[in-house]
Phi, psi and omega in degrees: 000122188282158173282111187302133177074027178080163183276150180284163172244139183237137176208181182224129174291165183298330182275002175100351178295124175278131182236130172233126183235135181229118175269133170233159181279062187237170173254011180232167179237136167246132185219152179208129174256119178253118170262122187275063183204110180222210187289334178288347176279350185291135170277176176300134187091350181243020183295109186109357180291327181289315177287320176298324178293321179301314175304316185290328180292321189287325186242354186274008182085169170227180176297330179273323195236129172287179193286318177300315180297318174299321180298316182299315182296312184295326180283352179270353174278160173298319179205142172209135176204165177217151176204162181231142166227198190306307189258349189217163164241131187241144176227114196245134174223154178223132189197177168284152185303328177293341183262001179304316186293326180293321179297315181292324176295309182300311187291318179297320189282323182287330183274327189256337186221055184287157184266322190053051175308123186309312183298316181294316180300320176289328169298314175298320176306313181295321181296313180299319181298324181292325178297318180299312184298315177305315181300308184290334176284349179288134187296337184276351186301315185283339171289315180299322180290323176295314177301315181298327178291319180287316180282311184276330168057051174088352174297146179303333181294345173273003184285150178270105187289342179284344169080202189251144183301312185299329177293319177288324171298324187259006177284096174275183183302317185296320186287320178294309186290321173303317180291322182296318180296338181288334187227347184271078175232153178307323177288353171263010194237147174235128177245119185247126177219125183229145174140198175289083188277137178294159181297333182260031191297321186290323178293316181301306182311309181299316185298321184261337175247351192279340187281335187288141182279164168297157173225199178300137178277112180254013177295135194234137172254119186276155180293153175279128182296137177280137183308141170295135179244120180082178182260130176234119178246126179249104177248097188245158173290139181230064188293347178289348175262007187283129180272094185294339180282326180211086187307324181295340175268012180299146180252138178256156172252145170229129182227123181246133180219140178218155182279151182213174174291143177284162176275149353274158186204144182299341178261005187297317181293320175296325181292317182294321177297317180297314184297323178294321179292316185292315186198039185267340189196188183285353179259005181288163182302316183292313186293315182299315189275298184296316183280298191279314183287318184257349182061037189262343184209133166292314169233136175224143183205153170228159186207154174234134174219150185219027180283168181055026182060039183224096181269137183209145173250138178232140169236135185218137182202143170260122182225163176308136181296329182279003186222027183302306188295324172300314183297316178293326177286332177289319175302314179281345174289320182290325177294319179296318183304309186288343175279339192236344188239127176296124181280149184295148179302324183294330177295312178296325184291322175301319182289327175300312177301318177298322181291322177296320176298317182292326174294314180299319179298323181301325183273006176268006174213162183293322180299320179299317175303320178297316175300323179291321184289324179291327174294326176292317184295315190278319190236355183076010184277133168246168175295338176294312180301319177302312177287330181292321180296317183286330183287343181273357182280136177229165178300328179298321183290321181301312182298326183288316185280329179297317183289333182283321194229347175275139190280151167275142191291325180267321186246003182290171175246106187200170168241130178244115176260134175232113169264110194239108185294342178270355183281128183283000000 
């Protein structure tokens, strides 16, 4: 499958900034600056600094622009946002082609030469503390934290990225600017721009990002998660799920998780296909049996993910609290089915068609092109490689990976979480 609108071009500035440009026949631009510095780079006593810094950079002004001017500029784009995850901080923009230079100017100055206006920093401090409070006030938060501790066992993927209240409360100018100076350097950044690019795009990128010097390299390879050993069941009381109007109709949550290979891996495509067949859509084994035949679940799903060097298989369903045991048995029964029965060729072909559709749909938007470029930057995958991987999946390969990675109910290696509103 060809890359629609031509292949992107990638190069690197002298200061190490990785640039990827894709021209499309549109009047708009989608852009993303990826800073390879996130919550996993926090040291002890810095938990929450990455997320707080992201807030401060967006609205705290820069050396060139005061906060009010920056507000006006930010509001002139079609879309602007920023977010933080374990390994990166992102600054995302969507705009008319004529506004790209303004976005480059604004984003480079705010990320590389921030002002950290005290009034704005204190305002963002309050917002972040509210965000932490809102999250921790959710009844499921501490259950999620307990599950993460048991499943991830210290792997960064189990980290609470919003951090600790005391860190955010005590983060003064010196701490914020010091944390920023450790990771916000051009050689830790990837700039991806897709759309109706101006002819002088490379000049503009160099003009706004080329002058800043290199710094410490914080691009990170995450540790590989260790396989789960043994069966661990968490059956907790979940009063937040209690149906006061009709207690016997209360809904429980069941979540099954087991470890798998991280991306990229030779079994990845067979795992994705197997997961889709087991619980990926309304034609899946679990939806047909647990949902339609037994009426146990409105939604039931399975998924495979392998990011951050952490491969995991998950199955998730909300079921009647008075039928938990039945639902768990059906879940493992369908897992056993896909481990022992060859799925029809037409079922595998259906999943392949869906994958091809998703790839084609990706290239119908500038944002989709960015996602494809990110996949190439991070994993070396192209759409052609992606489809070759799916084309090699057979019913025999699905049997193979199901038996290698899906757990046995009695003797398997997995974590089973049950949130039960009827448990005393």
